[in-house]
Structures are given as structure tokens and as C-alpha cells.
C-alpha positions in Angstrom: 18.2 -17.3 15.7 21.5 -16.4 16.7 22.8 -14.6 13.6 21.7 -11.1 12.4 18.4 -11.2 11.1 18.2 -10.9 7.1 15.0 -10.3 5.6 14.1 -9.7 2.2 11.1 -8.0 0.0 10.8 -9.8 -3.3 8.3 -8.1 -5.5 7.5 -9.2 -9.0 7.8 -6.3 -11.6 4.7 -7.2 -13.4 2.4 -4.6 -12.0 2.4 -1.7 -9.5 3.2 -1.9 -5.9 -0.1 -3.4 -4.4 -1.0 -2.1 -0.9 -0.6 -5.7 0.4 2.9 -5.7 -1.2 3.7 -2.6 0.4 2.4 -3.8 3.8 4.6 -7.0 3.4 7.6 -4.5 2.6 6.7 -2.5 5.7 6.5 -5.6 8.1 9.9 -6.8 6.7 11.4 -3.2 7.2 10.3 -2.8 10.7 11.6 -6.2 11.6 15.1 -5.3 10.4 15.1 -2.0 11.9 13.7 -3.2 15.1 16.5 -6.0 15.5 19.2 -4.2 13.7 19.1 -6.7 10.7 19.5 -6.3 7.3 16.6 -5.5 4.7 17.3 -7.1 1.1 15.6 -5.8 -1.8 14.9 -8.6 -4.8 13.2 -8.1 -7.7 11.8 -11.5 -9.1 11.9 -10.6 -12.6 11.7 -14.3 -14.1 8.6 -13.6 -16.0 10.1 -12.1 -18.8 6.9 -11.7 -20.7 5.2 -9.5 -18.1 8.3 -7.9 -16.2 8.8 -4.5 -17.3 11.5 -1.7 -16.1 8.7 0.7 -15.8 7.0 -1.5 -13.2 10.2 -2.0 -11.4 10.7 1.7 -11.1 7.2 2.3 -9.9 7.9 -0.1 -7.2 11.2 1.3 -6.2 9.4 5.0 -6.2 6.5 3.6 -4.1 8.9 2.2 -1.5 10.9 5.5 -1.3 7.8 7.3 -1.1 6.7 5.3 2.1 10.0 5.9 3.6 11.3 2.3 3.2 14.8 2.1 2.4 16.9 -1.2 2.0 20.4 -2.3 2.9 21.1 -4.5 -0.2 19.9 -4.5 -3.7 18.1 -4.3 -5.7 19.0 -7.6 -6.9 17.5 -9.1 -9.9 16.5 -12.8 -9.8 16.9 -13.1 -13.6 20.5 -12.8 -13.1 20.9 -15.7 -11.0 19.5 -18.3 -13.7 22.9 -20.4 -13.7 22.9 -20.8 -10.1 19.3 -21.9 -10.1 20.4 -24.4 -12.9 23.2 -25.6 -10.9 21.0 -26.3 -8.1 18.5 -28.2 -10.1 21.4 -30.4 -11.7 23.0 -30.9 -8.3 19.5 -32.5 -7.0 19.3 -34.5 -10.3 22.9 -35.8 -9.8 22.0 -36.9 -6.1 18.9 -38.6 -7.1 16.5 -36.1 -5.3 15.1 -35.1 -8.6 14.4 -36.8 -12.2 14.0 -35.9 -15.8 10.3 -35.8 -17.1 10.1 -36.3 -20.8 6.2 -36.0 -20.8 4.8 -33.7 -23.5 1.8 -31.5 -22.3 -0.9 -33.5 -23.9 0.7 -36.7 -22.3 0.4 -35.1 -19.0 -3.2 -33.8 -19.6 -4.3 -37.3 -20.7 -2.9 -38.6 -17.3 -4.8 -36.1 -15.6 -8.1 -37.1 -17.4 -7.6 -40.8 -16.6 -7.4 -39.9 -13.0 -10.5 -37.9 -13.2 -12.3 -40.7 -15.0 -11.2 -43.1 -12.3 -12.5 -40.7 -9.6 -9.3 -40.3 -8.0 -7.3 -37.2 -7.3 -4.3 -36.6 -9.5 -0.7 -36.8 -7.9 2.4 -36.6 -9.9 5.2 -39.0 -9.0 8.0 -40.6 -10.9 5.9 -43.8 -11.2 3.7 -42.0 -13.8 6.8 -41.9 -16.0 7.9 -45.6 -15.6 11.0 -45.1 -17.8 14.2 -47.2 -17.3 17.6 -45.6 -17.3 18.2 -47.1 -20.6 14.9 -45.4 -22.1 15.9 -42.2 -20.4 19.4 -41.9 -21.8 18.0 -42.9 -25.3 15.4 -40.1 -25.3 17.8 -37.8 -24.0 20.4 -38.7 -26.6 17.7 -38.2 -29.3 17.4 -34.6 -28.1 13.9 -35.1 -26.7 13.2 -32.0 -24.3 12.6 -32.8 -20.7 11.8 -30.8 -17.4 13.3 -31.8 -14.2 11.1 -32.8 -11.4 11.7 -32.8 -7.6 11.2 -36.1 -5.9 8.9 -35.3 -2.9 10.2 -37.1 0.2 7.7 -39.3 2.1 8.1 -37.1 5.5 6.4 -34.7 7.6 7.2 -31.1 6.3 6.5 -29.0 9.1 7.2 -25.5 10.5 6.5 -23.2 13.4 5.1 -20.3 11.8 5.7 -16.9 13.6 2.1 -15.9 12.8 0.0 -19.1 12.6 1.9 -21.3 14.9 2.6 -25.0 14.0 1.7 -26.1 10.5 2.3 -29.4 9.2 2.0 -31.2 5.5 3.0 -34.6 4.7 5.3 -35.2 1.6 3.2 -38.1 0.3 0.3 -35.7 -0.2 2.1 -33.6 -2.5 3.1 -33.6 -6.3 6.6 -34.2 -7.5 6.9 -30.5 -8.9 8.9 -29.3 -11.7 11.9 -27.3 -10.8 13.5 -26.6 -14.0 11.7 -26.1 -17.1 12.5 -28.0 -20.5 14.0 -24.4 -21.5 16.3 -24.4 -18.7 14.5 -21.9 -16.5 13.9 -22.4 -12.9 10.3 -22.7 -11.5 9.4 -20.0 -8.7 9.8 -22.6 -6.0 13.4 -23.5 -6.8 14.5 -20.0 -7.5 13.2 -18.4 -4.3 14.9 -21.1 -2.3 18.2 -21.0 -4.2 18.2 -17.0 -3.9 17.3 -17.0 -0.2 20.0 -19.5 0.5 22.7 -17.5 -1.4 21.5 -14.3 0.3 21.5 -15.7 3.8 17.9 -14.9 4.4 17.0 -16.0 8.2 13.3 -14.8 8.1 10.8 -15.0 5.2 7.8 -12.7 6.0 5.3 -12.8 3.1 1.6 -13.2 2.6 -0.2 -16.2 3.8 -1.2 -16.9 0.2 2.2 -18.5 0.0 1.4 -21.1 2.8 0.9 -23.7 0.2 4.3 -23.4 -1.3 6.2 -23.5 2.1 6.4 -27.5 2.5 7.7 -27.5 -1.2 10.4 -25.1 -0.1 10.9 -26.6 3.1 11.8 -30.0 1.3 14.2 -28.1 -1.0 15.9 -26.5 1.8 16.5 -30.0 3.3 17.6 -31.7 -0.1 20.1 -29.0 -0.5 21.4 -29.5 2.9 20.6 -25.8 4.3 18.8 -24.7 7.3 15.3 -23.6 7.1 14.5 -20.1 7.6 11.9 -18.9 10.2 8.5 -18.3 8.2 6.0 -15.6 9.1 2.8 -15.5 6.9 1.0 -12.4 7.2 -2.7 -12.3 6.7 -4.6 -11.2 3.8 -6.1 -7.8 3.4 -10.0 -7.8 2.6 -12.2 -5.1 1.3 -15.0 -3.7 3.2 -17.1 -6.4 1.8 -14.9 -9.3 3.3 -13.5 -10.4 0.0 -9.9 -10.4 -1.1 -8.9 -6.7 -1.9 -9.1 -5.9 -5.5 -9.8 -3.0 -8.0 -13.5 -3.4 -7.5 -13.0 -1.9 -4.0 -11.3 1.2 -5.6 -7.7 2.0 -5.6 -5.2 -1.1 -4.7 -1.7 0.5 -5.7 0.2 2.7 -3.5 0.7 5.2 -6.2 -3.0 5.9 -6.5 -3.1 6.9 -2.9 -0.1 9.2 -3.3 -1.8 11.0 -6.2 -5.0 11.1 -4.3 -3.5 13.4 -1.5 -2.6 11.0 1.2 0.7 11.6 3.0 3.4 8.9 3.3 3.6 9.1 7.0 -0.2 8.5 7.2 0.0 5.5 4.6 2.7 4.0 6.4 0.9 4.1 9.9 -2.3 2.9 8.4 -0.6 -0.1 6.6 1.3 -1.1 9.8 -1.9 -1.3 11.8 -3.6 -3.8 9.2 -2.9 -7.0 10.7 -0.5 -5.8 13.3 -1.3 -4.6 17.0 0.9 -2.1 18.9 -0.4 -3.5 22.2 -3.0 -1.1 23.1 -5.5 1.6 21.5 -2.9 3.8 20.0 -3.6 4.6 16.5 -1.4 7.5 15.4 2.3 6.1 15.7 5.2 8.0 14.2 7.7 5.7 12.6 10.1 5.7 15.5 7.3 4.2 17.6 6.4 1.7 15.1 9.8 0.5 15.0 10.0 0.4 18.9 7.0 -1.6 19.0 7.0 -3.9 16.4 7.0 -7.8 16.7 6.5 -10.9 14.8 4.4 -12.2 17.8 1.9 -9.2 17.5 1.1 -10.0 14.0 -2.6 -11.3 13.7 -3.5 -14.3 11.9 -6.9 -13.2 10.9 -7.2 -11.1 7.9 -7.3 -7.4 8.0 -10.0 -5.0 6.5 -8.7 -2.1 4.3 -10.9 0.9 5.4 -10.5 3.9 3.0 -12.6 6.0 5.7 -10.3 5.2 8.3 -7.3 5.8 6.2 -8.5 9.3 5.2 -9.3 10.1 8.9 -5.7 8.9 9.9 -4.5 11.3 7.0 -6.5 14.2 8.4 -4.7 13.5 11.8 -1.4 13.9 10.2 -2.5 17.1 8.1 -3.6 18.7 11.1 -0.3 18.0 13.1 2.1 19.3 10.3 2.8 22.9 9.8 1.8 24.6 6.5 5.4 24.7 5.5 5.9 20.9 5.3 2.7 20.5 3.1 3.8 23.0 0.7 5.1 20.6 -1.7 2.1 18.3 -1.9 -0.5 21.1 -1.8 1.4 22.9 -4.7 1.4 19.8 -6.8 -2.2 19.4 -6.3 -2.9 23.0 -7.1 -0.9 22.7 -10.3 -3.0 19.9 -11.2 -6.0 22.3 -11.0 -4.3 24.9 -13.0 -3.8 27.1 -9.9 -0.5 29.0 -9.0 -0.1 31.1 -5.7 2.7 32.6 -3.9 4.3 30.2 -1.5 4.2 32.6 1.7 0.6 33.2 1.0 -0.1 29.6 0.3 1.5 28.5 3.9 -0.9 31.0 5.6 -3.7 29.3 3.6 -2.8 25.8 4.4 -2.5 26.6 8.0 -6.0 27.9 8.1 -7.9 24.9 6.1 -5.9 21.8 6.8 -7.6 21.1 10.1 -11.0 20.4 8.2 -9.4 18.3 5.2 -8.6 14.8 4.9 -6.1 14.7 1.9 -3.8 17.3 0.6 -6.1 17.3 -2.6 -9.0 18.7 -0.3 -6.3 21.2 1.2 -5.7 22.2 -2.5 -9.3 22.7 -3.4 -9.9 24.7 -0.2 -7.1 26.8 -0.9 -8.4 27.4 -4.4 -11.6 28.2 -3.4 -10.2 31.0 -1.3 -8.0 32.7 -4.0 -9.2 35.7 -6.2 -11.3 35.0 -9.0 -12.6 31.6 -7.7 -15.9 30.3 -9.1 -18.4 30.0 -6.3 -21.1 27.3 -6.5 -23.6 26.8 -3.7 -23.7 23.5 -2.4 -26.9 21.6 -1.5 -26.6 22.9 2.2 -26.0 26.4 1.2 -29.1 26.5 -1.2 -31.0 25.0 1.9 -29.7 27.8 4.1 -31.0 30.3 1.6 -34.3 28.8 1.2 -34.7 28.6 5.0 -33.7 32.3 5.7 -35.6 33.6 2.8 -35.3 37.6 2.7 -33.3 37.4 5.9 -30.4 35.9 3.9 -30.1 38.9 1.6 -30.6 41.3 4.4 -27.9 39.6 6.5 -25.3 39.9 3.5 -26.2 43.6 3.4 -25.4 44.1 7.2 -22.4 42.2 6.7 -21.1 44.2 3.4 -22.0 47.3 5.2 -19.8 46.7 8.3 -17.0 45.0 6.6 -16.6 47.7 4.0 -15.8 50.1 6.8 -12.7 48.2 7.9 -9.6 49.6 6.0 -7.2 47.3 4.5 -4.5 47.7 7.3 -7.0 46.6 9.8 -8.4 43.4 7.9 -7.2 40.8 10.4 -9.1 37.9 12.2 -9.4 40.0 15.6 -10.7 43.1 13.9 -13.2 41.3 11.7 -14.5 39.2 14.7 -14.9 42.0 16.8 -16.7 44.3 14.2 -19.1 41.3 13.1 -20.1 40.6 16.8 -20.8 44.2 17.5 -23.0 44.4 14.2 -25.0 41.4 15.3 -25.6 42.8 18.7 -26.5 46.3 17.2 -29.0 44.6 14.6 -30.6 42.2 17.0 -29.2 39.3 15.1 -28.3 35.8 16.1 -24.6 35.6 15.4 -25.3 32.3 13.4 -27.6 34.3 11.1 -24.9 36.8 10.3 -21.9 34.4 10.0 -23.6 31.5 7.8 -24.7 33.8 5.1 -21.1 35.2 4.9 -19.8 31.5 4.9 -22.2 30.7 2.1 -21.3 33.9 0.0 -17.7 33.1 0.4 -17.5 29.2 -0.2 -20.8 28.1 -1.3 -20.9 25.9 1.5 -21.9 25.9 5.3 -18.9 24.4 6.9 -15.3 26.3 6.9 -12.9 27.6 9.3 -14.2 30.4 11.7 -15.9 33.2 9.5 -13.3 36.0 10.6 -10.4 33.5 9.6 -12.1 33.0 6.5 -12.5 36.6 5.7 -8.9 37.4 6.5 -7.7 34.6 4.1 -9.7 35.4 1.2 -8.7 39.2 1.7 -10.9 42.3 1.7 -11.5 43.1 -2.0 -12.2 39.5 -2.9 -14.3 39.1 0.3 -16.5 42.3 -0.6 -16.7 41.3 -4.1 -18.2 37.9 -3.1 -20.7 39.4 -0.6 -21.9 41.9 -3.3 -22.1 39.1 -5.9 
């Protein structure tokens, strides 16, 4: 389209920001930033019973955490009720919609009749069969009515930017309600009315909305407005191939934030769910995501949310960032563990452990384990090492404590520690691993850590000697 692209993210504030919604927001944001377009944020709060300010705030906070800003809004759909009603009345006056006085029980009876006759139920104005006089009489009597849109008997097709050509026939679709008897608009009318008023040129949303699209195209045509470009992005599935839900674990963006995932990693991971950068690149900074993004590269097949892959990607980001940039999230995780540590010391410890972590929570746990007074509990692999080495385990610790206690505090640094331990192993005729692994188990309870000389340096002289003795 020739005009500046205008996209929108339009969440309903009836729950938290789902990862699927966040991915939709991200795709819209990337397209707007790639094309120099505008990103509109619209909160679709017409479900008054379930919409809450708290959910709205969580959605806004989640978008900001992901680094997704917007150019306009947030607008609130509920504030445009008068325009929605005006559009419905215009369609009614032009003969493109009609009044429906049927009560719910009468409608249900018609459905049952169709079912008993073995035919599919399809609502059209023939079911009502009211003359103009009868309609006027019932309206004058104050009987409530809804307004239904009269579906045109024509092809309703579009070239979807993701799925290609999709076509429906109007004759196969119900005449659907556009305005309830209480005067409130149904979703399909409200969203079309808002998108027209806000000049939306591209509607990018989940492909669970495909069935709504022919109805909305019919409304665009009836209102005399151009139809936007539609791009229906694929669903996100769990590892079992079923629609992602709570049974697969966390589904809210905030859950991953609190689990120690970095926003840059989450954004990178979500971008690759259903979109391809064109090669095997996986770690893509935001500038690269924007530069490469295109609607044509969105894949039509569903994407699988792989938590293991997300944690691996997060680990890559952790290893690339300096400890000073991880200070905030790690301190927050430490506070949750009831641990406080000096910032300058914390940066040093983060830099030592981050390469072996997958989340900032893991970083915090590893840092806490290296602080004075930490409780050391042997892991299964640590216990297995003790059992395998037998008496040699205690003997190796004795050698380690003897040589390390001779190193004064001013010389307690990785270089001196490494040199002293290698010399001791050579002098005692020990394999280096048989000296280093017992130290590692004594200091952390496990058999995996940073190099032992770095571990000793970060734990400190007094605390290291205390743990070796214990």
C-alpha cells in the first residue's frame, strides 16, 4: 500500500500478556520499525465483566519489559461505543442490517428444529419473517432487539500475507449480530469500526482469527472503506504439538521475567517462533531483527515453544553481557533469596559464574553459594565422587588445605592459586583432577563450576579454608 503503514496491537485486558500475544505485538512492532510505520496500541476492554485495570497494567509492563514501545495510545475500545453504535445504525438505515427481536429461547428452538431436521443451522433474515408493520409495532411496544448484519451473497476473499489466497462465500455464513439489545457492539463490528477510524493499513494477528476475517471484510465493504492487508501468524504449540497452555508450564511473559529470562533473549526467542531470518542465525540483536523482518518470511506452519531452547538462548545473552549490566536482575533474585552483597563484589562474582548459567535466577543461586556462611549440600554427583575416591577424597582435601593455607591474603588470586595447586599435585604425585574435584565438591557441593582457582578466588581465603576443613 502506498500510505505509511499503520499497525496495531489490540489485547484484551482479561488476563496476563500471553507469549502468543507478545509474539503478535513483536511482529507488529518489527514491521512498523522496519517500514517507518506507526504502531498503535489499543486496549479492547469491551468485556466489562472480565476487563481490569490490573490486567491492563500487566500488559503495558510486559510490553515495556520486552522493549516494545508504541507511537499512539493506549486507546481504549470502550470509549468508542458511540461510534460503534453509529456505524451499526448507518448499516441499518442503508438496508445492510436489520432488527432481530428473537428471544434467546426462540433462537434456541430454531437451532433445535434445524438439528432435528438434519440440516446445518444458518441464521438469515428469512428466519424472522417480520413485515415492516410488525417490526414497527414490536419496536413501539418497547420490545428489545439486536441488530444483525445481512451477509452479502458474494465471494469474500483476501490475499493473506502469510497463508496466501483465502476465500469464503457469503452465502455460507450466518447473518451475525453487530449490536446487542443493550446497545453494545459485538467484536467484529467494534474492531472494524476502530481500525477504520485509526487508519490501520495492516492487521497482523493470530490465525485463530481467520474465521472472523470474511465477516470483517464484508463490513469494510458495507461501510465503503478499503480492506487492510491481513497477515495471520501461526499458532504457538507446546512440545506435545498441542496449543500452548498452562499444562505446558508458564505461558505469561511476566512468568519468564520472574524466572530470570532477560528481555533481549525473550524478544529474540519470540521473533524466531514462526519467522525465519533467512539463514541459520539464532542470536540476533534487535537492530538485526528489525533490518531482516518481513511479512513474507513469516511461516504458515505452527511454531513450537521450546523452553530448553529459550534457556539456552538466555544463556548466550548472559555470557555476552558484562556483569555490570546484569547487576539489577541478579540483585532482585538475590533479594528474593534473602541475600545482600556489595555491588562491586557482586559484579566480580557475576562475571565468574554467568557463563555456566541459563537464567539470572541461576546466577543468583550460584553467587549465593559463593558467599560467606552459605550452606553447602552435596549433590548426587558430589556424593558419587566421594564414594568413588574413598579415603583419597579426604587425603586430597588435606593436601589442598595445607598448600592453600600457606598463601597469604594479598596473594590470594587466580594466578597464584593455580600455580600453587599444580605444583602440589606434581609434588604429591596426584592427578590434577583428583586434587581439583574434591576442592570443587567441598566449596559448592557439586562437580561442575568455573575453574577451581577462579572459584577459590571468588569464595575468598577464609571461607575457602573453612569449607575445606568442614
